[in-house]
ROSE-4610 file (N, C-alpha, C; in Angstrom, 1 decimal, always signed):
// ROSE-4610
residu = [M/M/M/I/I/I/E/E/E/K/K/K/S/S/S/G/G/G/A/A/A/I/I/I/T/T/T/E/E/E/N/N/N/F/F/F/L/L/L/A/A/A/E/E/E/E/E/E/F/F/F/R/R/R/C/C/C/K/K/K/C/C/C/G/G/G/C/C/C/G/G/G/V/V/V/I/I/I/L/L/L/I/I/I/S/S/S/E/E/E/E/E/E/L/L/L/V/V/V/Q/Q/Q/K/K/K/L/L/L/Q/Q/Q/Q/Q/Q/L/L/L/R/R/R/D/D/D/H/H/H/F/F/F/G/G/G/T/T/T/S/S/S/I/I/I/T/T/T/V/V/V/S/S/S/S/S/S/G/G/G/Y/Y/Y/R/R/R/C/C/C/P/P/P/I/I/I/Q/Q/Q/T/T/T/K/K/K/N/N/N/V/V/V/G/G/G/S/S/S/D/D/D/S/S/S/S/S/S/S/S/S/P/P/P/H/H/H/L/L/L/L/L/L/G/G/G/V/V/V/A/A/A/A/A/A/D/D/D/I/I/I/R/R/R/V/V/V/T/T/T/G/G/G/H/H/H/T/T/T/S/S/S/K/K/K/E/E/E/V/V/V/A/A/A/V/V/V/V/V/V/A/A/A/E/E/E/K/K/K/I/I/I/G/G/G/F/F/F/D/D/D/G/G/G/I/I/I/A/A/A/Y/Y/Y/I/I/I/N/N/N/D/D/D/N/N/N/Y/Y/Y/L/L/L/H/H/H/L/L/L/D/D/D/L/L/L/K/K/K/G/G/G/R/R/R/R/R/R/W/W/W/Y/Y/Y/A/A/A/D/D/D/E/E/E/R/R/R/T/T/T/G/G/G/K/K/K/T/T/T/F/F/F/K/K/K/S/S/S/F/F/F/Q/Q/Q/P/P/P/A/A/A/A/A/A/R/R/R/T/T/T/L/L/L/K/K/K/Q/Q/Q/G/G/G/M/M/M/T/T/T/G/G/G/D/D/D/D/D/D/V/V/V/R/R/R/A/A/A/L/L/L/Q/Q/Q/Q/Q/Q/A/A/A/L/L/L/A/A/A/D/D/D/K/K/K/G/G/G/Y/Y/Y/F/F/F/Y/Y/Y/A/A/A/D/D/D/K/K/K/V/V/V/D/D/D/G/G/G/K/K/K/F/F/F/G/G/G/N/N/N/I/I/I/T/T/T/F/F/F/G/G/G/L/L/L/L/L/L/R/R/R/A/A/A/F/F/F/Q/Q/Q/M/M/M/D/D/D/N/N/N/N/N/N/L/L/L/T/T/T/V/V/V/D/D/D/G/G/G/I/I/I/C/C/C/G/G/G/P/P/P/A/A/A/T/T/T/K/K/K/K/K/K/T/T/T/L/L/L/G/G/G/I/I/I]
num = [1/1/1/2/2/2/3/3/3/4/4/4/5/5/5/6/6/6/7/7/7/8/8/8/9/9/9/10/10/10/11/11/11/12/12/12/13/13/13/14/14/14/15/15/15/16/16/16/17/17/17/18/18/18/19/19/19/20/20/20/21/21/21/22/22/22/23/23/23/24/24/24/25/25/25/26/26/26/27/27/27/28/28/28/29/29/29/30/30/30/31/31/31/32/32/32/33/33/33/34/34/34/35/35/35/36/36/36/37/37/37/38/38/38/39/39/39/40/40/40/41/41/41/42/42/42/43/43/43/44/44/44/45/45/45/46/46/46/47/47/47/48/48/48/49/49/49/50/50/50/51/51/51/52/52/52/53/53/53/54/54/54/55/55/55/56/56/56/57/57/57/58/58/58/59/59/59/60/60/60/61/61/61/62/62/62/63/63/63/64/64/64/65/65/65/66/66/66/67/67/67/68/68/68/69/69/69/70/70/70/71/71/71/72/72/72/73/73/73/74/74/74/75/75/75/76/76/76/77/77/77/78/78/78/79/79/79/80/80/80/81/81/81/82/82/82/83/83/83/84/84/84/85/85/85/86/86/86/87/87/87/88/88/88/89/89/89/90/90/90/91/91/91/92/92/92/93/93/93/94/94/94/95/95/95/96/96/96/97/97/97/98/98/98/99/99/99/100/100/100/101/101/101/102/102/102/103/103/103/104/104/104/105/105/105/106/106/106/107/107/107/108/108/108/109/109/109/110/110/110/111/111/111/112/112/112/113/113/113/114/114/114/115/115/115/116/116/116/117/117/117/118/118/118/119/119/119/120/120/120/121/121/121/122/122/122/123/123/123/124/124/124/125/125/125/126/126/126/127/127/127/128/128/128/129/129/129/130/130/130/131/131/131/132/132/132/133/133/133/134/134/134/135/135/135/136/136/136/137/137/137/138/138/138/139/139/139/140/140/140/141/141/141/142/142/142/143/143/143/144/144/144/145/145/145/146/146/146/147/147/147/148/148/148/149/149/149/150/150/150/151/151/151/152/152/152/153/153/153/154/154/154/155/155/155/156/156/156/157/157/157/158/158/158/159/159/159/160/160/160/161/161/161/162/162/162/163/163/163/164/164/164/165/165/165/166/166/166/167/167/167/168/168/168/169/169/169/170/170/170/171/171/171/172/172/172/173/173/173/174/174/174/175/175/175/176/176/176/177/177/177/178/178/178/179/179/179/180/180/180/181/181/181/182/182/182/183/183/183/184/184/184/185/185/185/186/186/186/187/187/187/188/188/188/189/189/189/190/190/190/191/191/191/192/192/192/193/193/193/194/194/194/195/195/195/196/196/196/197/197/197/198/198/198/199/199/199/200/200/200/201/201/201]
x = [+0.7/-0.2/+0.9/+0.5/+1.1/+0.3/+1.0/+0.9/+1.2/+2.2/+2.6/+3.0/+2.9/+3.1/+4.3/+4.0/+4.9/+4.9/+5.3/+4.8/+4.6/+3.8/+3.7/+3.8/+3.4/+3.7/+4.0/+4.4/+4.5/+3.5/+2.4/+1.5/+0.2/+0.6/+0.2/+0.6/+0.3/+1.1/+0.3/+0.5/-0.5/-1.1/-1.1/-1.9/-3.5/-3.2/-4.6/-5.6/-4.9/-5.9/-6.3/-6.2/-6.0/-7.6/-7.9/-9.1/-9.6/-11.0/-11.4/-12.5/-12.2/-12.8/-11.8/-11.0/-9.9/-8.9/-9.0/-7.9/-6.8/-6.7/-5.2/-4.7/-5.2/-4.9/-4.9/-3.7/-3.4/-3.3/-4.0/-4.0/-4.6/-3.0/-3.5/-2.8/-3.5/-2.6/-2.0/-0.9/+0.1/-0.3/-0.8/-1.1/-2.5/-3.4/-4.4/-3.8/-2.9/-2.8/-1.6/-0.9/-0.2/-1.3/-2.7/-3.4/-4.0/-4.2/-4.4/-3.7/-2.8/-1.6/-1.6/-1.9/-2.0/-3.3/-4.6/-5.5/-5.1/-4.5/-3.7/-3.1/-2.3/-1.1/-2.2/-3.0/-3.8/-4.8/-5.7/-6.3/-5.0/-3.9/-3.4/-3.7/-4.7/-5.2/-4.8/-5.3/-5.1/-6.6/-6.4/-7.4/-7.7/-8.8/-9.2/-9.3/-9.3/-9.8/-10.4/-11.6/-12.9/-12.4/-12.4/-12.2/-11.5/-10.6/-9.5/-9.7/-8.9/-9.1/-10.2/-10.9/-12.1/-12.1/-11.4/-11.5/-13.0/-13.0/-14.4/-15.4/-15.0/-15.9/-16.5/-15.8/-15.9/-17.0/-16.3/-17.2/-18.7/-18.8/-20.0/-20.8/-20.0/-20.3/-21.0/-20.5/-21.2/-21.8/-22.4/-23.3/-23.3/-21.8/-21.5/-21.4/-20.3/-20.0/-18.7/-18.5/-17.3/-16.5/-17.8/-17.6/-16.4/-17.2/-16.1/-14.8/-14.5/-13.3/-12.3/-13.1/-12.4/-11.8/-12.8/-12.1/-10.8/-10.7/-9.7/-8.5/-8.6/-7.3/-7.1/-8.7/-8.1/-9.6/-9.6/-11.0/-10.4/-10.8/-10.6/-12.2/-12.4/-13.5/-13.0/-13.1/-11.9/-13.3/-12.3/-13.0/-11.6/-11.6/-10.8/-11.2/-10.3/-10.5/-10.7/-12.1/-12.7/-13.0/-13.8/-14.0/-15.1/-16.4/-17.1/-16.8/-18.0/-17.6/-17.5/-18.4/-18.8/-17.7/-16.9/-15.7/-14.6/-14.6/-13.7/-13.3/-14.9/-15.0/-14.5/-14.6/-14.8/-13.1/-11.7/-10.5/-10.3/-10.8/-10.4/-11.0/-11.9/-11.9/-11.1/-10.4/-9.1/-8.2/-7.6/-6.8/-6.5/-8.1/-8.1/-8.6/-9.1/-10.0/-10.9/-11.1/-12.1/-13.7/-13.9/-15.1/-14.7/-16.2/-16.0/-17.9/-17.7/-19.3/-19.8/-20.4/-21.0/-21.3/-20.5/-21.3/-22.2/-21.7/-22.6/-21.9/-22.1/-21.7/-20.1/-19.8/-18.4/-17.4/-18.2/-17.0/-17.4/-16.6/-16.5/-15.6/-16.2/-16.0/-14.6/-13.8/-12.8/-12.6/-12.1/-11.6/-10.9/-10.0/-9.4/-9.5/-11.0/-11.5/-11.2/-11.0/-10.7/-12.2/-13.1/-14.3/-14.6/-15.5/-15.9/-17.1/-17.2/-18.6/-18.5/-19.4/-19.8/-20.9/-20.9/-22.6/-22.6/-23.6/-24.1/-24.8/-24.0/-24.7/-26.2/-26.5/-27.5/-28.7/-28.6/-30.0/-29.5/-28.3/-28.2/-28.3/-28.3/-27.9/-26.9/-26.5/-25.4/-25.0/-23.6/-23.7/-22.8/-22.4/-21.3/-20.2/-20.5/-19.2/-19.6/-18.5/-18.6/-18.4/-17.5/-17.2/-18.4/-18.3/-19.2/-19.2/-20.9/-21.0/-20.3/-19.5/-18.7/-19.6/-19.3/-19.9/-19.6/-20.6/-20.1/-19.8/-18.4/-17.6/-17.7/-18.3/-18.5/-18.2/-17.9/-17.5/-18.3/-17.7/-18.1/-17.8/-17.9/-17.8/-16.3/-16.1/-15.0/-15.1/-13.5/-13.5/-12.2/-11.8/-10.9/-11.2/-12.5/-12.6/-12.1/-12.5/-11.9/-10.4/-9.8/-8.5/-7.6/-8.4/-8.2/-8.1/-9.0/-9.3/-8.1/-7.9/-6.6/-4.9/-4.9/-4.1/-3.9/-5.1/-4.9/-4.5/-5.5/-5.0/-3.4/-3.0/-1.6/-0.6/-0.9/-0.7/+0.3/-1.1/-1.0/-0.4/-0.2/+0.2/-0.8/-1.5/-3.1/-3.3/-2.4/-2.5/-1.8/-1.8/-0.4/-0.3/+0.4/+1.1/+0.6/+1.4/+1.3/-0.5/-1.3/-2.6/-3.6/-3.3/-4.0/-4.6/-5.6/-6.4/-7.4/-7.8/-9.6/-10.9/-10.4/-11.6/-11.9/-12.7/-13.2/-13.6/-12.7/-12.7/-12.3/-12.2/-12.1/-11.1/-9.8/-9.2/-9.0/-9.2/-9.9/-10.9/-12.2/-12.9/-12.0/-11.3/-10.7/-9.6/-8.8/-8.1/-8.7/-9.7/-10.5/-10.7/-11.6/-12.2/-10.9/-9.7/-8.9/-8.4/-8.5/-7.9/-9.5/-10.3/-11.6/-11.5/-11.1/-11.0/-10.0/-8.6/-7.8/-7.8/-8.8/-9.0/-10.7/-11.3/-12.3/-13.2/-13.1/-14.9/-15.8/-16.6/-17.3/-17.0/-17.0/-16.3/-17.6/-17.2/-18.1/-17.9/-16.7/-16.0/-16.5/-17.3/-17.9/-17.0/-16.8/-16.3/-16.7/-17.7/-18.0/-18.0/-18.4/-18.1/-16.8/-17.3/-16.4/-15.2/-15.2/-14.0/-13.0/-13.5/-13.2/-12.3/-13.1/-12.2/-11.2/-10.8/-9.8/-8.8/-9.4/-8.3/-7.9/-8.6/-8.1/-8.4/-9.3/-10.2/-11.4]
y = [-0.7/+0.2/+1.0/+2.2/+3.4/+4.7/+4.6/+6.0/+7.1/+7.8/+8.8/+9.4/+11.1/+11.6/+11.3/+11.5/+11.5/+10.6/+10.7/+9.8/+8.2/+7.2/+5.8/+5.5/+6.0/+5.6/+6.6/+6.5/+7.7/+8.8/+8.7/+9.5/+9.6/+8.9/+9.1/+9.5/+10.3/+10.9/+10.3/+9.8/+9.3/+10.4/+11.4/+12.7/+12.9/+11.9/+12.2/+10.8/+10.2/+9.2/+9.7/+11.0/+11.1/+11.1/+11.0/+11.0/+12.7/+12.7/+14.2/+14.6/+14.2/+14.9/+16.0/+16.2/+16.9/+16.4/+15.3/+14.6/+14.4/+14.4/+14.2/+13.2/+12.0/+10.5/+10.2/+9.4/+8.6/+7.1/+6.3/+5.0/+4.3/+3.8/+3.2/+2.2/+1.0/-0.3/+0.1/-0.6/+0.0/-0.5/-1.9/-2.6/-2.2/-1.1/-0.5/+0.8/+1.3/+1.7/+1.9/+0.5/-0.4/-0.7/-0.7/-1.3/-0.1/+1.3/+2.4/+3.2/+2.7/+3.0/+2.5/+0.9/+0.0/+0.7/+1.5/+1.5/+3.0/+4.1/+5.4/+5.1/+4.1/+3.9/+3.2/+2.3/+1.8/+3.4/+4.2/+5.1/+6.3/+6.4/+7.4/+9.0/+9.0/+10.2/+10.4/+11.6/+11.6/+11.1/+10.7/+9.9/+10.6/+11.2/+12.0/+11.2/+11.5/+10.6/+11.3/+11.0/+11.8/+10.7/+10.1/+9.2/+8.1/+8.2/+7.1/+6.7/+7.0/+6.5/+7.2/+6.7/+7.1/+6.5/+7.5/+7.1/+7.0/+6.5/+5.9/+7.2/+8.4/+9.5/+9.9/+9.7/+10.1/+8.8/+7.7/+6.5/+6.8/+7.2/+7.3/+9.0/+10.0/+10.8/+10.8/+9.9/+9.4/+8.0/+7.9/+6.6/+5.2/+5.2/+3.9/+3.0/+1.7/+1.5/+0.9/+0.0/-0.3/-1.9/-2.3/-3.2/-2.3/-1.1/-0.4/-0.8/-1.0/-1.1/+0.2/+1.3/+2.5/+2.8/+2.0/+2.2/+1.7/+0.8/-0.5/-0.1/+1.4/+1.8/+1.1/+0.0/-0.5/-0.1/+0.9/+1.3/+2.7/+3.1/+4.6/+4.8/+5.9/+6.1/+7.3/+7.1/+7.6/+8.1/+9.0/+9.3/+9.2/+8.8/+8.9/+10.1/+10.9/+12.1/+11.1/+12.2/+11.2/+10.5/+9.6/+8.4/+7.9/+7.3/+7.0/+5.8/+5.4/+4.3/+3.7/+3.2/+2.0/+1.3/+2.4/+2.0/+1.9/+2.8/+2.1/+0.5/+0.5/-0.7/-2.3/-2.1/-3.0/-3.5/-2.3/-2.3/-2.6/-2.1/-2.5/-3.8/-4.4/-6.0/-6.8/-6.0/-7.5/-6.9/-5.5/-5.7/-6.2/-6.6/-7.1/-6.8/-5.6/-5.1/-5.9/-6.4/-7.3/-6.3/-5.1/-5.0/-3.5/-3.4/-2.5/-2.0/-0.8/-0.2/+1.0/+1.5/+2.2/+3.3/+4.7/+5.8/+6.7/+7.0/+7.3/+7.4/+8.1/+7.8/+8.3/+9.1/+9.5/+8.7/+8.5/+7.9/+6.7/+5.9/+4.7/+4.2/+3.5/+2.7/+1.5/+1.2/+0.5/-0.2/-1.5/-1.9/-2.9/-3.5/-4.9/-5.2/-5.9/-6.2/-7.4/-8.6/-9.7/-10.4/-9.8/-10.7/-9.8/-10.6/-10.0/-9.4/-8.1/-7.7/-6.7/-6.8/-6.1/-5.2/-3.8/-3.5/-1.6/-1.3/-0.2/+0.2/+1.2/+1.6/+2.3/+3.2/+4.0/+3.1/+1.5/+1.4/-0.5/-0.9/-1.9/-3.1/-3.2/-4.2/-4.7/-6.0/-6.6/-7.4/-7.4/-7.9/-9.4/-10.0/-10.9/-10.9/-9.9/-9.4/-8.1/-7.1/-6.0/-5.7/-7.0/-7.8/-7.7/-6.7/-6.7/-8.2/-8.6/-10.3/-10.2/-11.0/-11.4/-11.0/-10.6/-10.1/-10.9/-11.2/-11.4/-10.1/-10.3/-9.4/-9.1/-7.7/-7.8/-6.1/-6.3/-5.6/-3.8/-3.1/-1.5/-1.6/-2.6/-2.3/-2.0/-1.3/-0.8/-1.5/-1.0/-1.7/-2.5/-3.3/-3.6/-5.0/-6.0/-7.0/-7.5/-6.2/-6.1/-5.9/-5.2/-5.1/-6.5/-7.4/-8.6/-9.3/-9.4/-9.9/-9.7/-8.6/-8.1/-8.9/-8.3/-9.2/-10.7/-11.7/-13.0/-13.1/-12.5/-12.7/-12.7/-11.3/-10.9/-11.9/-12.8/-13.8/-14.8/-15.2/-16.4/-16.2/-14.9/-14.6/-14.0/-13.5/-13.1/-11.5/-11.0/-9.4/-8.8/-7.4/-6.5/-5.8/-6.3/-6.2/-4.2/-3.5/-2.2/-1.6/-2.6/-1.8/-2.4/-2.8/-3.3/-2.2/-1.5/+0.0/-0.4/-1.4/-1.8/-1.6/-1.4/-1.0/-2.1/-2.5/-3.4/-2.9/-2.8/-1.9/-3.4/-3.0/-3.8/-4.4/-3.7/-5.0/-6.1/-5.6/-6.9/-7.9/-6.9/-8.3/-9.2/-8.6/-9.5/-10.2/-10.0/-10.7/-11.9/-11.4/-12.9/-13.7/-13.4/-14.4/-14.8/-14.5/-15.6/-16.7/-16.1/-16.9/-18.0/-17.4/-18.7/-19.9/-18.9/-20.2/-21.3/-20.7/-21.5/-23.0/-22.6/-23.6/-23.8/-24.0/-24.5/-24.3/-22.7/-22.4/-21.6/-21.2/-20.3/-19.1/-19.2/-17.8/-16.9/-15.6/-14.4/-13.3/-13.3/-12.6/-12.1/-12.9/-12.3/-13.3/-12.6/-13.1/-14.0/-15.2/-15.5/-16.8/-17.5/-18.2/-19.3/-19.7/-20.5/-20.2/-19.3/-18.6/-17.9/-17.4/-17.2/-18.0/-19.5/-20.9/-21.4/-21.0/-21.2/-20.3/-18.9/-18.0/-17.9/-18.7/-18.8/-17.4/-17.1/-15.3/-15.7]
z = [+0.0/+0.1/-0.1/-0.7/-0.6/+0.3/+1.2/+2.4/+2.1/+1.0/+1.4/+0.2/-0.1/-1.4/-2.5/-3.4/-4.8/-5.7/-6.6/-7.7/-7.8/-8.1/-8.6/-9.5/-10.7/-11.9/-12.5/-14.0/-14.7/-15.0/-14.4/-14.9/-14.0/-12.3/-11.0/-9.7/-9.4/-8.2/-6.7/-6.0/-4.4/-3.9/-4.4/-4.1/-4.8/-5.8/-6.6/-5.9/-5.2/-4.1/-3.2/-2.6/-1.2/-1.0/+0.2/+0.8/+0.7/+0.7/+0.1/+1.0/+2.4/+3.2/+3.9/+3.8/+4.2/+5.4/+5.7/+6.4/+6.0/+4.9/+4.5/+4.2/+4.5/+4.1/+3.2/+3.0/+1.4/+1.8/+1.2/+1.2/+0.4/-1.1/-2.1/-2.7/-2.8/-3.7/-4.8/-4.7/-5.8/-7.0/-7.0/-8.1/-8.7/-7.7/-8.5/-9.5/-8.7/-9.6/-11.0/-10.6/-12.1/-13.0/-12.6/-13.5/-14.2/-13.4/-13.8/-15.0/-15.0/-15.8/-17.0/-16.9/-18.1/-19.1/-18.0/-18.5/-20.0/-19.0/-19.6/-21.1/-20.4/-21.6/-22.8/-22.6/-23.6/-24.5/-23.6/-24.5/-24.9/-24.0/-24.7/-24.0/-23.0/-23.0/-21.5/-20.8/-19.1/-18.4/-17.1/-16.5/-15.2/-14.9/-13.8/-12.4/-11.4/-10.3/-9.3/-9.4/-8.4/-7.3/-7.6/-5.8/-5.4/-4.6/-4.6/-2.8/-2.0/-0.9/-0.1/+0.9/+1.9/+3.3/+4.0/+5.6/+6.2/+7.3/+7.4/+7.7/+8.1/+7.9/+6.6/+5.4/+4.4/+3.3/+4.1/+3.2/+3.9/+5.3/+6.1/+5.1/+4.8/+4.3/+2.9/+2.0/+1.1/+1.0/+1.9/+2.3/+1.8/+2.2/+2.1/+3.5/+3.6/+4.7/+4.7/+6.3/+6.1/+4.8/+3.7/+2.9/+1.8/+2.1/+0.8/+0.4/-0.8/-1.3/-1.4/-1.2/-1.4/+0.1/+1.5/+3.0/+3.0/+2.0/+1.8/+1.4/-0.1/-0.5/-2.1/-2.2/-3.5/-4.3/-4.4/-5.8/-5.5/-7.1/-7.5/-8.6/-8.1/-9.1/-10.4/-11.7/-12.8/-13.7/-14.7/-16.2/-16.8/-17.9/-19.2/-20.2/-19.9/-20.6/-22.8/-22.8/-24.5/-24.7/-23.5/-23.7/-23.1/-23.1/-22.2/-21.1/-19.8/-19.3/-19.9/-21.0/-21.6/-22.1/-23.0/-24.1/-22.5/-21.8/-20.5/-19.9/-19.6/-19.1/-19.7/-21.2/-22.0/-22.0/-21.6/-21.5/-20.2/-19.2/-17.5/-17.7/-18.2/-17.9/-17.9/-19.5/-20.0/-18.9/-18.8/-18.0/-16.6/-15.7/-15.0/-13.7/-13.8/-12.5/-11.9/-10.6/-10.0/-10.3/-9.7/-9.6/-10.6/-11.7/-12.5/-12.4/-12.3/-12.4/-13.3/-14.0/-14.4/-13.1/-13.1/-12.5/-12.8/-14.1/-15.2/-16.5/-17.7/-19.5/-19.1/-18.0/-18.2/-16.8/-16.0/-15.0/-14.7/-14.3/-13.8/-12.5/-11.8/-10.6/-10.8/-10.4/-10.7/-9.2/-8.8/-7.6/-7.9/-6.9/-6.7/-5.6/-5.0/-3.8/-3.6/-4.9/-4.8/-5.2/-5.4/-6.1/-7.6/-8.6/-9.5/-9.5/-9.9/-9.8/-10.9/-11.8/-12.7/-12.8/-13.0/-12.7/-13.4/-13.0/-13.4/-12.3/-11.4/-10.0/-10.2/-11.6/-11.5/-11.5/-12.3/-12.0/-10.9/-10.7/-9.7/-10.8/-12.1/-13.1/-13.2/-13.0/-13.1/-14.4/-15.1/-16.1/-15.9/-17.1/-16.8/-17.3/-18.3/-18.9/-19.8/-20.1/-20.7/-21.8/-22.6/-24.0/-24.3/-26.0/-27.2/-27.6/-28.0/-28.6/-29.7/-30.0/-31.4/-32.8/-33.8/-35.0/-35.9/-36.9/-37.7/-38.7/-39.5/-39.8/-41.6/-41.9/-43.1/-43.7/-44.8/-45.8/-45.3/-44.6/-44.4/-42.9/-42.3/-40.9/-40.1/-39.3/-38.3/-37.0/-36.1/-35.1/-34.6/-33.5/-33.2/-33.5/-33.9/-34.2/-35.6/-36.6/-38.1/-37.9/-36.8/-36.8/-36.6/-35.9/-35.3/-36.5/-37.7/-39.0/-39.5/-39.6/-40.8/-40.1/-39.1/-38.4/-38.3/-38.4/-38.5/-40.0/-40.7/-42.4/-42.4/-42.1/-41.8/-41.5/-40.7/-39.7/-40.5/-41.7/-42.5/-43.8/-44.0/-45.6/-46.7/-46.1/-46.7/-46.7/-45.9/-45.7/-45.6/-45.8/-45.6/-44.4/-43.4/-42.3/-42.3/-43.1/-43.0/-43.3/-43.8/-43.9/-42.8/-41.9/-40.6/-39.9/-40.3/-39.9/-39.0/-39.1/-38.5/-39.4/-40.5/-41.4/-42.2/-42.5/-43.6/-44.9/-45.7/-47.1/-48.2/-49.2/-50.5/-50.5/-49.9/-49.9/-48.7/-47.8/-46.5/-47.7/-48.4/-48.7/-49.6/-50.5/-51.4/-50.8/-49.9/-49.1/-48.6/-47.8/-46.9/-47.8/-49.4/-49.7/-50.6/-51.0/-51.2/-50.5/-48.8/-47.8/-47.9/-47.8/-47.9/-49.0/-50.3/-51.3/-51.1/-50.3/-50.4/-49.1/-48.6/-47.1/-47.0/-48.3/-49.0/-47.6/-47.7/-47.2/-47.8/-47.7/-47.7/-48.7/-50.0/-50.4/-50.7/-49.5/-49.8/-49.1/-48.9/-48.0/-47.0/-46.0/-44.9/-43.8/-42.8/-41.5/-40.5/-41.0/-39.9/-39.0/-38.4/-37.1/-38.0/-39.3/-39.6/-40.0/-40.5/-41.3/-40.0/-38.7/-37.8/-37.3/-37.0/-36.7/-37.1/-38.6/-39.1/-39.2/-38.9/-38.9/-37.4/-36.1/-35.3/-34.3/-34.7/-33.8/-33.1]
């Protein structure tokens, strides 16, 4: 646990996690901050910490109780500049935060309390995962899943490594058809379950 001021990682200071009640106490998990640094590195933009450690008085002030991970120094409520809480939740799950909850459209609760808990604090709804359902990939689509398709094709010699951009255009369409033809798949330029399985994605 970090209990004094100063730099913790490249972009985070211990003071950012200080209790907001005015008591001045700093108590925060170094592992939590390391994961927040991974989150910042992924998005390449600043993260605002709206709440880190909460002393017993502050815990009571915000209507929480002794089970709060903030009281243990293993939680932070944050906002990633330029990104919604939904976007951030997807990446936070991959990084390995235990607790993830929407506070609003921009702010997200993250913790390392040791139990998996994915939720929306506004509605009380819980989730098994924040990851989007797998899509059948077609021409005109964009996203990380399209990028993964292009990279898988490149790894097998069917795509240009310098053209991997997450945009399913004419080049991706044509080279995917070539891969399908060579692997006895339906040649339609659409990446569905059978093509994904053969590509290993």
